[in-house]
Backbone as a ProteinNet text record, in pm:
[ID]
protein_1_A
[PRIMARY]
XXXXXXXXXXXXXXXXXXXXXXXXXXXXXXXXXXXXXXXXXXXXXXXXXXXXXXXXXXXXXXXXXXXXXXXXXXXXXXXXXXXXXX
[TERTIARY]
-7601.3	-7656.3	-7812.8	-7871.1	-8012.3	-8080.7	-8207.4	-8286.7	-8379.3	-8386.7	-8479.9	-8624.7	-8722	-8859.2	-8916	-8854.7	-8906.8	-8837.4	-8904.4	-8830.5	-8758.3	-8819.2	-8752.8	-8612.2	-8608.3	-8486	-8386.1	-8438.1	-8348.4	-8283.6	-8366.7	-8309.2	-8208.4	-8241.5	-8150.3	-8020.9	-8026.1	-7914	-7823	-7889.8	-7819.5	-7746.8	-7814.5	-7750.6	-7627.8	-7651	-7530.5	-7423	-7448	-7352.1	-7273.1	-7350	-7287.9	-7189.8	-7231.4	-7147.8	-7016.9	-7029	-6911.9	-6825.7	-6878.3	-6800.8	-6793.8	-6895.3	-6913.3	-6906.8	-6983.5	-6984.2	-7114	-7092.2	-7198	-7313	-7277	-7385.6	-7486.9	-7442.4	-7537.1	-7641.7	-7589.6	-7668.9	-7769.9	-7728.1	-7815.4	-7926.8	-7893.7	-8000.2	-8098.9	-8044.9	-8140.4	-8231.4	-8171.7	-8245.9	-8362.5	-8335.3	-8435.6	-8556.9	-8535.8	-8646.4	-8745.3	-8705.8	-8782	-8923.5	-8930.2	-9055.2	-9122.5	-9098.6	-9163.4	-9319.4	-9402.9	-9545.2	-9597.4	-9522.4	-9547.3	-9485.9	-9559.7	-9501.5	-9406	-9436.1	-9352.9	-9212.4	-9198.8	-9069.5	-8985.2	-9043.1	-8967.6	-8913.7	-9005.6	-8958.2	-8837.8	-8851.3	-8739.7	-8613	-8628.9	-8508.9	-8446	-8516.9	-8474.1	-8402.6	-8463.9	-8403.1	-8265.6	-8253	-8121.5	-8023.6	-8066.5	-7976	-7929	-8014.5	-7972.8	-7873.7	-7892.3	-7804.2	-7660	-7642.5	-7509.4	-7430.1	-7496.9	-7441.9	-7357.4	-7390.5	-7320.4	-7392.8	-7320.3	-7364.9	-7294.8	-7359.5	-7299.4	-7411.6	-7378.7	-7482.7	-7587.5	-7548.7	-7644.8	-7748	-7703.8	-7795.1	-7883.2	-7824.5	-7902.4	-8009.6	-7978.3	-8076.3	-8184.7	-8150.3	-8250.7	-8341.7	-8283.9	-8373.4	-8466.6	-8415.1	-8499.1	-8618.9	-8588.2	-8693.9	-8795.9	-8743.6	-8832.9	-8916.8	-8871	-8952.4	-9080.1	-9081.4	-9203.9	-9293.9	-9262.6	-9339.5	-9468.2	-9567.7	-9707.2	-9708.6	-9603.3	-9602.2	-9531.1	-9599.2	-9541.1	-9418.6	-9407.1	-9290.8	-9169.2	-9186.6	-9077.6	-9027.1	-9118.4	-9087.1	-9014.5	-9043.1	-8967.1	-8822.7	-8801.4	-8660.4	-8590.6	-8651.9	-8593.5	-8563.4	-8664.8	-8640.8	-8519.1	-8509.7	-8394.1	-8272.1	-8267.1	-8145.7	-8098.7	-8206.7	-8171.8	-8112.1	-8165.2	-8112.8	-7958.2	-7915	-7772.7	-7679.4	-7737.8	-7663.6	-7652	-7726.9	-7723	-7621.7
15478.5	15483.9	15497.8	15592.4	15614.4	15503.7	15471.3	15372.5	15438.5	15399.7	15454.5	15390	15460.9	15403.7	15348.6	15381.2	15332	15207.6	15095.4	14970.3	14973.4	15024.5	15023.1	15099.7	15200.5	15282	15203.3	15134.9	15051	14941.2	14878.7	14762	14816	14931.5	14991.7	15031.3	15090	15131.1	15014.6	14911	14787.4	14722.2	14718.2	14666	14752.3	14876.7	14967.5	14951.3	14937.1	14920.3	14785.1	14681.3	14558.6	14567.7	14641.9	14654	14726.1	14812.1	14890.6	14809.6	14753.1	14692.3	14533.7	14475.9	14333.7	14260.7	14309.5	14256	14167.8	14057.2	13964	14020.2	14124.1	14182.8	14254.5	14308.9	14367.1	14265.3	14142.2	14039.2	13996.4	13991.9	13953.9	14052.9	14177.2	14287.3	14278.7	14239.4	14215.4	14095.8	13997.4	13876.3	13909.8	13999.4	14045.7	14109.9	14162.2	14229	14131.5	14008.1	13907.5	13893.9	13895.2	13874.4	14003.4	14107.4	14239.5	14215.7	14286.5	14265.4	14302.8	14388.8	14414.4	14310.8	14215.8	14102.2	14147.3	14256	14308.7	14337	14386.2	14424.9	14293.3	14187.4	14059.9	14019.9	14037.3	14013.8	14104.2	14237.2	14323	14281.1	14239.9	14193.2	14074.2	13976.8	13867.4	13902.6	14000.4	14050.7	14107.3	14188.7	14247.7	14144.6	14040.1	13932	13867	13840.8	13770.9	13855	13987.5	14075.5	14072.6	14035.3	14030.9	13909	13812.8	13696.6	13615.4	13628.8	13564.8	13427.5	13328	13186.4	13147	13177.7	13144.2	13101.1	13075.1	13026.8	13135	13260.3	13373.8	13368.3	13369.6	13370.5	13247.2	13128.5	13011.4	13017.8	13068.5	13093.3	13194.2	13294	13391	13312.4	13233.4	13145.5	13056.7	12993.2	12911.8	12984.6	13106.3	13189.2	13230.4	13268.7	13317	13205	13078.3	12973	12944.6	13007.1	12992.9	13122.7	13211	13328.5	13293.5	13373.8	13361.4	13423.7	13497	13572.9	13496.6	13457.1	13368.2	13416.4	13549.5	13603.9	13600	13606.9	13588.7	13447.7	13354.9	13216.8	13189.2	13252.9	13224.4	13261.2	13379.7	13419.4	13312.9	13262	13170.2	13042.3	12996.9	12876.8	12882.7	12997.6	13019.9	13019.3	13089.4	13100	12968.1	12892.8	12756.4	12663.9	12677.8	12587.6	12608.1	12730	12755.1	12692.6	12641.6	12571.4	12419.1	12373.6	12227.1	12187.9
12449	12311.9	12328.8	12263.2	12268.1	12190.8	12227.8	12153.2	12067.4	11947.5	11854.7	11866.4	11875.4	11891.3	11761.8	11646.9	11515.9	11475	11466.4	11445.2	11311.7	11207.5	11077.3	11079.4	11156.3	11183.4	11257.8	11361.6	11451.6	11355	11283.1	11193.8	11094.6	11028.7	10933.4	11004.3	11113.5	11188.8	11228.8	11281.1	11320.5	11200.4	11087.7	10961.3	10921.7	10927.5	10892.6	10988.4	11118.9	11224.4	11201.3	11162.2	11130.6	11020.2	10914.4	10801.5	10829.6	10934.3	10973.3	11062.6	11172.5	11279.1	11275.5	11217.8	11208.2	11352.7	11434.1	11574.4	11589	11659.3	11681.9	11763	11852.6	11935.1	11844.9	11734.4	11644.3	11585.7	11554.1	11499	11611.6	11736.4	11845.1	11863.1	11842.3	11847	11737.4	11614.8	11514.4	11536.9	11592.6	11629.4	11729.7	11821	11912.5	11848.4	11729.1	11660.7	11593.4	11578.6	11506.8	11578.9	11709.4	11777	11811.8	11736.5	11751.6	11735.4	11812.6	11795.1	11656	11587.7	11442.8	11355.6	11302.3	11226	11116.2	11053.2	10939.4	10993.2	11113.2	11169	11182.8	11216.9	11216.2	11077.9	10986.4	10840.9	10802.2	10839.5	10800.8	10875.5	10999.6	11076.9	11010.5	10964.6	10888.3	10769.4	10697.3	10568.7	10603.9	10710.1	10749	10780.3	10858	10898.7	10766.8	10673.2	10552.6	10476.4	10480	10406.1	10459.5	10587.5	10643.9	10582.6	10530.1	10478	10578.8	10700.1	10815.3	10844.7	10854.9	10894.6	11020	11135	11255.7	11351.1	11476.1	11576.7	11601.6	11592.2	11608.8	11500.5	11378	11258	11252.9	11290.7	11295.4	11397.9	11512.5	11619.2	11571.2	11497.7	11442	11345.5	11271.1	11175	11246.1	11354.9	11435.3	11500.6	11550.5	11603.6	11498.8	11384.8	11276.4	11218.7	11225	11174.7	11258.4	11378.9	11459.1	11446.7	11357.6	11337.5	11275.7	11304.2	11253.1	11111.3	11076.1	10943.5	10845.9	10743.9	10642.8	10574	10552.5	10487.4	10571.3	10705.4	10803.8	10795.4	10792	10784.1	10650.1	10538.7	10418	10428.2	10491.8	10510	10599.6	10698.9	10798	10719.2	10635.4	10564.8	10475.7	10405.7	10311.8	10385.8	10501.3	10575	10636.4	10685.6	10743.9	10633.1	10514.7	10403.6	10375.6	10410.8	10398.2	10493.7	10604.6	10704.4	10673.8	10584.5	10551.5	10454.1
[MASK]
++++++++++++++++++++++++++++++++++++++++++++++++++++++++++++++++++++++++++++++++++++++

């Protein structure tokens, strides 16, 4: 599978793939986008993860990673997602 160089397209593709196949590996790849050097990419990744409505170890890990982000909006997604685990 070819890798897309445009983060927004990668995230959109991963979200679409998740909706089709619902594989945890797709969620893991979205989680990897959270620490992208472009802070907005991390926010988009968290948005996509939240859209899956999955609450499992992978999405909790994603929230934990995002809580450490320097970008406030990414942290907001993480806080909201973490609250669903309580």
